[in-house]
C-alpha positions as CSV (number, residue, x, y, z in Angstrom):
1,M,21.4,-5.9,8.2
2,V,20.4,-7.7,5.0
3,A,23.4,-9.4,3.3
4,V,24.1,-8.5,-0.3
5,A,23.9,-11.6,-2.6
6,T,26.3,-12.2,-5.4
7,S,24.9,-11.4,-8.8
8,R,24.1,-14.4,-11.1
9,A,24.4,-14.7,-14.9
10,P,21.5,-17.0,-16.2
11,E,21.4,-18.2,-19.7
12,L,18.8,-15.9,-21.5
13,R,17.3,-16.1,-25.1
14,A,18.2,-13.3,-27.2
15,G,16.5,-10.0,-26.1
16,Q,15.3,-11.6,-23.0
17,V,15.9,-9.6,-19.7
18,A,17.2,-11.4,-16.4
19,P,14.9,-11.4,-13.7
20,P,16.2,-10.6,-10.2
21,T,17.1,-13.8,-8.1
22,R,13.9,-12.9,-5.9
23,F,11.9,-14.2,-9.0
24,K,10.9,-17.8,-8.2
25,N,9.3,-20.8,-9.6
26,E,9.9,-19.4,-13.1
27,A,9.4,-22.7,-14.9
28,S,6.1,-23.6,-13.2
29,A,4.9,-20.0,-13.5
30,R,5.6,-20.2,-17.4
31,L,3.4,-23.4,-17.6
32,R,0.5,-22.0,-15.5
33,H,0.5,-18.2,-16.8
34,G,2.3,-18.6,-20.1
35,S,5.7,-17.5,-21.2
36,A,4.3,-14.4,-22.7
37,K,2.9,-12.7,-19.4
38,I,6.3,-13.9,-17.7
39,D,8.5,-12.3,-20.2
40,H,6.3,-9.1,-20.3
41,L,6.3,-8.9,-16.4
42,I,10.0,-9.4,-15.7
43,P,11.4,-6.1,-17.2
44,F,9.4,-4.1,-14.7
45,F,11.4,-5.4,-11.9
46,H,14.2,-3.0,-13.4
47,R,12.2,0.1,-13.9
48,G,11.5,2.9,-11.6
49,D,9.3,6.0,-12.0
50,P,11.1,8.2,-14.5
51,L,9.1,11.4,-14.0
52,A,9.2,11.1,-10.2
53,D,12.9,10.3,-10.5
54,D,13.6,13.5,-12.6
55,V,11.7,15.5,-10.0
56,I,13.8,14.3,-7.1
57,E,16.9,15.1,-9.2
58,V,15.7,18.8,-9.6
59,M,14.8,19.0,-6.0
60,R,18.2,18.0,-5.0
61,A,19.7,21.0,-6.9
62,L,17.4,23.5,-5.2
63,P,17.9,24.8,-1.6
64,K,16.7,22.3,1.1
65,G,12.8,22.3,1.1
66,A,12.4,24.7,-1.7
67,G,11.5,22.1,-4.3
68,F,9.1,20.4,-2.2
69,A,7.4,23.6,-1.0
70,M,7.0,24.7,-4.7
71,L,5.5,21.4,-5.5
72,R,2.9,21.6,-2.6
73,E,1.9,25.0,-4.0
74,A,1.6,23.8,-7.6
75,A,-0.3,20.9,-6.4
76,Q,-2.7,23.4,-4.6
77,R,-3.0,26.2,-7.2
78,G,-1.8,24.7,-10.4
79,S,1.7,24.9,-12.1
80,R,1.1,28.3,-13.8
81,A,0.6,29.9,-10.3
82,V,4.4,29.2,-9.1
83,P,6.8,31.4,-10.8
84,G,9.9,29.7,-11.5
85,L,8.5,26.2,-11.2
86,P,11.1,23.9,-12.8
87,R,10.0,22.0,-15.9
88,A,10.0,18.5,-14.3
89,L,7.7,19.5,-11.3
90,A,5.6,21.5,-13.7
91,R,5.1,18.4,-15.7
92,L,4.3,16.2,-12.9
93,V,1.5,18.3,-11.9
94,D,0.1,19.0,-15.2
95,E,0.2,15.3,-16.0
96,S,-1.5,14.4,-12.9
97,E,-4.2,17.0,-13.5
98,D,-4.9,15.3,-17.1
99,V,-7.7,13.1,-16.1
100,P,-7.8,10.1,-18.5
101,R,-11.0,9.5,-20.4
102,W,-11.5,6.1,-18.7
103,V,-11.8,7.5,-15.2
104,D,-15.4,7.4,-14.0
105,W,-16.2,9.6,-11.0
106,G,-19.3,7.9,-10.1
107,A,-17.5,4.5,-9.8
108,I,-14.9,6.3,-7.7
109,A,-17.6,7.7,-5.3
110,R,-19.2,4.4,-5.0
111,A,-16.0,2.9,-4.1
112,G,-15.6,5.4,-1.3
113,R,-19.0,4.8,0.2
114,M,-18.4,1.2,0.2
115,F,-15.2,1.5,2.0
116,F,-16.7,3.9,4.8
117,R,-19.7,1.6,5.0
118,A,-17.4,-1.3,6.1
119,G,-16.5,0.9,9.2
120,P,-13.7,-0.5,11.4
121,L,-13.3,-3.6,9.4
122,G,-12.1,-1.5,6.9
123,G,-9.1,-0.6,9.1
124,V,-8.8,-4.1,10.3
125,V,-8.2,-5.4,6.8
126,L,-5.9,-2.6,5.9
127,G,-3.7,-3.4,8.8
128,S,-3.9,-6.9,9.2
129,G,-4.5,-7.9,5.6
130,S,-3.1,-5.5,3.1
131,I,0.0,-4.3,4.9
132,V,0.9,-8.0,6.4
133,F,0.4,-9.1,2.9
134,G,2.9,-6.6,1.6
135,Y,5.4,-7.8,4.0
136,L,5.2,-11.5,2.7
137,S,7.5,-10.7,-0.3
138,P,10.9,-11.3,0.6
139,G,12.1,-8.9,-2.3
140,G,9.4,-6.2,-2.1
141,N,9.9,-5.9,1.9
142,K,13.6,-4.8,1.3
143,P,13.1,-1.1,0.8
144,L,11.1,-1.1,4.2
145,V,13.7,-3.0,5.9
146,F,16.5,-0.5,4.8
147,S,14.2,2.5,5.7
148,G,14.0,1.1,9.2
149,R,10.8,2.8,9.6
150,L,8.6,-0.1,10.5
151,Q,10.9,-1.2,13.1
152,E,11.4,2.3,14.5
153,Q,8.1,3.9,13.9
154,A,5.5,1.2,13.2
155,A,2.6,3.0,14.9
156,A,3.4,6.4,13.1
157,R,3.8,4.4,9.7
158,L,0.1,2.9,10.3
159,D,-1.3,6.3,11.0
160,E,0.3,7.8,7.8
161,T,-1.3,4.8,5.8
162,A,-4.6,5.4,7.4
163,R,-4.5,9.1,6.6
164,F,-3.6,8.4,3.0
165,V,-6.4,5.8,2.5
166,Q,-9.0,7.9,4.3
167,A,-8.1,10.9,2.0
168,V,-8.3,8.7,-1.0
169,A,-11.7,7.3,-0.3
170,R,-13.4,10.6,0.7
171,E,-16.0,11.9,-1.5
172,G,-14.2,14.1,-4.2
173,G,-10.7,13.4,-2.7
174,M,-9.2,12.1,-5.7
175,R,-10.2,14.9,-8.1
176,P,-7.2,17.2,-9.2
177,R,-6.1,19.3,-6.3
178,A,-8.2,17.6,-3.6
179,E,-6.5,16.5,-0.6
180,G,-6.4,12.6,-1.7
181,W,-4.8,13.5,-5.1
182,Q,-2.3,15.6,-3.6
183,I,-1.3,13.1,-0.8
184,T,-0.9,10.7,-3.6
185,L,1.6,13.0,-5.6
186,R,3.7,13.3,-2.3
187,V,3.8,9.5,-1.6
188,R,4.9,9.0,-5.2
189,L,7.8,11.4,-4.5
190,I,8.7,9.7,-1.1
191,H,9.0,6.7,-3.0
192,A,11.2,8.2,-5.6
193,Q,13.6,9.7,-2.7
194,V,13.7,6.4,-1.0
195,R,14.6,4.7,-4.5
196,R,17.2,7.4,-5.0
197,M,18.8,6.9,-1.5
198,L,18.9,3.1,-1.7
199,L,20.6,3.3,-5.1
200,D,23.1,5.9,-3.9
201,S,23.9,3.8,-0.9
202,G,25.7,1.1,-2.6
203,R,24.2,-1.4,-0.3
204,Y,21.0,-2.3,-2.2
205,D,21.3,-5.4,-4.1
206,V,19.6,-4.7,-7.4
207,A,20.5,-8.2,-8.9
208,A,18.8,-9.8,-6.1
209,W,15.6,-7.6,-5.7
210,G,15.5,-5.5,-8.8
211,V,15.3,-1.6,-8.7
212,P,14.0,-0.2,-5.2
213,I,10.2,0.3,-5.3
214,N,10.2,-0.9,-8.9
215,Q,7.0,-1.1,-11.3
216,H,6.2,-4.6,-10.4
217,D,6.2,-3.8,-6.6
218,M,4.2,-0.5,-7.2
219,A,1.6,-2.5,-9.1
220,G,1.5,-4.9,-6.1
221,T,0.9,-1.9,-3.8
222,T,-2.3,-1.1,-5.7
223,L,-3.4,-4.7,-5.4
224,L,-2.8,-4.4,-1.8
225,F,-5.2,-1.6,-1.5
226,S,-7.8,-2.8,-4.0
227,I,-8.7,-6.6,-4.3
228,V,-6.9,-7.4,-1.0
229,V,-9.2,-5.2,0.8
230,V,-12.3,-6.5,-1.2
231,E,-11.5,-10.0,-0.4
232,G,-10.7,-9.4,3.0
233,L,-13.9,-7.5,3.9
234,R,-15.6,-10.6,2.1
235,R,-13.8,-12.9,4.4
236,L,-14.9,-11.1,7.6
237,G,-18.5,-11.2,6.3
238,V,-19.1,-8.0,4.6
239,P,-21.2,-8.5,1.7
240,V,-19.3,-6.4,-1.1
241,S,-21.3,-6.6,-4.2
242,D,-19.8,-7.4,-7.6
243,D,-20.4,-3.7,-8.7
244,D,-18.8,-2.3,-5.5
245,A,-15.8,-4.5,-6.0
246,E,-15.4,-3.4,-9.7
247,A,-15.7,0.2,-8.5
248,F,-13.1,-0.3,-5.8
249,I,-10.4,-1.6,-8.7
250,H,-11.4,1.4,-10.4
251,L,-10.6,3.8,-7.7
252,W,-7.1,2.3,-7.2
253,R,-6.6,2.2,-10.9
254,W,-6.7,5.8,-10.7
255,V,-4.6,6.1,-7.5
256,G,-2.0,3.8,-9.1
257,H,-2.1,6.0,-12.3
258,L,-1.3,9.1,-10.3
259,S,1.6,7.1,-8.3
260,G,3.4,6.5,-11.7
261,V,2.6,2.8,-12.0
262,H,2.6,1.7,-15.7
263,P,-0.6,1.6,-17.5
264,E,0.1,-2.0,-18.4
265,L,0.3,-3.1,-14.6
266,L,-3.0,-1.4,-13.7
267,P,-6.0,-3.9,-13.7
268,T,-9.1,-2.6,-15.2
269,S,-11.4,-5.3,-13.4
270,M,-11.4,-7.8,-10.5
271,A,-10.7,-10.4,-13.0
272,E,-7.5,-8.7,-14.1
273,A,-6.6,-7.9,-10.6
274,R,-7.1,-11.4,-9.5
275,A,-4.9,-12.8,-12.5
276,L,-2.1,-10.3,-11.6
277,G,-2.2,-11.1,-7.9
278,E,-1.9,-14.9,-8.7
279,L,1.1,-14.4,-11.0
280,V,2.8,-12.1,-8.4
281,R,2.1,-14.9,-5.7
282,D,3.3,-17.6,-7.8
283,T,6.7,-16.1,-8.3
284,Q,7.7,-14.7,-4.9
285,G,9.7,-16.7,-2.3
286,E,8.5,-17.7,1.1
287,P,8.4,-15.2,3.8
288,D,11.7,-14.5,5.1
289,R,13.1,-13.2,8.5
290,D,12.5,-9.5,7.3
291,S,8.7,-10.6,6.7
292,R,8.5,-11.9,10.4
293,A,10.2,-8.8,11.8
294,L,8.1,-6.5,10.0
295,T,4.9,-8.4,11.1
296,R,6.1,-8.3,14.7
297,A,6.6,-4.7,14.8
298,L,3.2,-4.2,13.4
299,L,1.5,-6.3,15.8
300,D,3.6,-4.7,18.6
301,S,2.7,-1.2,17.4
302,P,0.0,-0.5,20.1
303,F,2.7,-0.5,22.7
304,Q,4.3,2.5,20.8
305,H,1.0,4.6,21.1
306,G,1.6,6.6,24.4
307,R,3.0,5.3,27.6
308,V,2.5,1.6,28.7
309,E,4.1,1.6,32.1
310,R,0.9,1.5,33.8
311,R,-0.5,-2.2,34.0
312,A,-3.8,-1.2,32.7
313,D,-2.3,0.4,29.7
314,R,-0.2,-2.6,29.0
315,A,-3.0,-4.9,29.4
316,F,-4.8,-3.0,26.8
317,A,-1.9,-3.0,24.4
318,E,-1.6,-6.7,24.8
319,R,-5.4,-7.2,23.9
320,Q,-4.9,-5.2,20.9
321,S,-1.9,-7.1,19.7
322,A,-3.8,-10.3,20.4
323,I,-6.7,-9.0,18.4
324,G,-4.3,-8.1,15.5
325,T,-2.9,-11.6,15.6
326,F,-6.3,-13.1,15.3
327,F,-7.3,-11.0,12.3
328,C,-4.0,-12.0,10.6
329,R,-4.7,-15.5,11.0
330,A,-8.6,-15.1,10.0
331,L,-7.4,-13.0,6.7
332,H,-4.4,-15.0,5.7
333,G,-5.1,-18.5,7.0
334,D,-2.9,-20.8,9.3
335,D,-0.2,-21.6,6.8
336,V,0.8,-18.1,6.2
337,A,0.4,-17.0,9.8
338,D,2.6,-19.9,10.8
339,S,5.3,-18.9,8.2
340,L,5.2,-15.6,9.9
341,G,5.9,-17.0,13.4
342,L,2.6,-15.9,14.7
343,A,1.0,-17.6,17.9
344,R,-2.0,-19.6,17.5
345,S,-4.8,-17.5,18.5
346,P,-7.6,-18.6,21.2
347,L,-10.0,-16.3,19.5
348,M,-10.4,-18.4,16.2
349,P,-13.6,-20.4,17.3
350,L,-15.1,-16.8,17.5
351,L,-14.5,-16.3,13.7
352,P,-17.8,-17.8,12.5
353,A,-19.9,-15.8,15.0
354,L,-18.2,-12.8,13.9
355,R,-18.9,-13.3,10.3
356,A,-22.5,-13.9,11.1
357,S,-22.7,-10.7,13.1
358,V,-21.2,-8.8,10.4
359,Q,-23.6,-10.3,7.9
360,A,-26.6,-9.4,9.9
361,Y,-25.5,-6.0,10.6
362,H,-25.1,-5.3,6.8
363,A,-28.5,-7.1,6.1
364,V,-30.2,-4.4,8.2
365,V,-28.1,-1.6,6.6
366,S,-29.1,-2.8,3.0
367,R,-32.8,-2.4,3.8
368,S,-32.9,1.4,3.3
369,A,-30.9,4.3,1.9
370,A,-31.2,5.9,5.3
371,A,-29.6,3.0,7.0
372,E,-27.0,3.0,4.5
373,R,-26.1,6.7,4.9
374,R,-26.0,6.0,8.7
375,A,-23.7,3.1,8.5
376,R,-21.4,5.3,6.1
377,R,-21.5,8.2,8.7
378,I,-20.4,5.8,11.4
379,G,-17.6,4.6,9.3
380,E,-16.5,8.2,8.5
381,K,-16.5,9.0,12.1
382,Y,-14.3,5.9,12.7
383,W,-11.7,7.1,10.4
384,D,-11.8,10.6,11.8
385,D,-11.2,9.2,15.2
386,V,-8.3,7.0,14.0
387,I,-6.7,10.0,12.4
388,K,-7.4,12.4,15.4
389,V,-5.6,9.7,17.7
390,G,-2.8,9.4,15.2
391,L,-2.5,13.2,14.9
392,A,-2.4,13.7,18.7
393,S,1.5,13.8,18.8
394,T,2.4,14.5,15.3
395,T,1.4,16.0,12.0
396,Y,1.3,14.2,8.4
397,D,2.5,16.4,5.7
398,F,4.2,13.5,3.8
399,G,7.5,15.3,3.3
400,L,10.4,13.8,1.9
401,P,12.6,11.7,4.0
402,E,16.2,13.0,4.6
403,R,17.7,9.8,5.7
404,L,17.0,6.1,6.1
405,A,17.6,4.7,9.4
406,G,18.5,1.4,8.0
407,L,21.5,2.9,6.3
408,R,23.0,4.3,9.4
């Protein structure tokens, strides 16, 4: 288990907040990004999600499962339709139904169409790109390490993420009371529950890592699902237009808003997303042992889908793992892949041909609206099949965790 570091007492200017020790390269970051941006960012390491945290406190005082059941009903029917709904739960639902004036439903629909049009490559970028990118942070990955979920249930966790992203990208999925909207609220409470359990455990080093699932890391998650996806698709040859890219940022700005991310940390454009991403990258440490363990669990997840005792099944899982390694190198580059301990992939010489094929395919798709619709339907079916396989042995109701395996 991760060792708890000793706290430090840095010299601070009057009114300045101490960053956690995970915050690296502060001097050079101040030179590159400006002290004002650094001073503005640091306090967010120490902030959780007050509204969701209040809801968890209320739920803890209710009979087991009662609060979550009330919240699900309120999310489906509205807070006024649930008699006796506690004030904190009603406030969460009511505020989530209050759509800000900046939300552009046309842009959100466009973002979903772009994502489904990318087809299986969207899944590739999500798994080998976004998720692995999140593992790189030696501070941000600690809640996952303590939860134990990726090491124990990597395949199930991947399926849950796929289910969430599919629901978010669906046409109308992020409108109030729609499926993606409801799942987003439940994921928000999962994070609050994990935050509370980690703080209660006495084993989480806030001085080193900041508050568990803090505002800084929540904002980073919106970047993983927005700009990292856009840039990953482009790297694999998908021609994401500037308008589609901006629309995708807009979609995840709305998802981030519903997830409890502070408005000041939600990029409104690709330029802002890129600037925040560079600031986060410049101030995090090198990938650590946990980064490598989480990535290894992800790449080994094909072995967790069903039985692999048969030689043919094991060979298939080995091929899937090798393909995942290839895409990790393709999306992150050799330096990052080496830092994660990934083997060199013999498939790398095929990358230029893959990009050319993807570009040629999308050139055909772009020639007519009918071709674009067909490509989108193919992508939607791919995601339906991914979820169908994932749901074959379980269900995903995004309920609150009752324990963290890593704290046993």
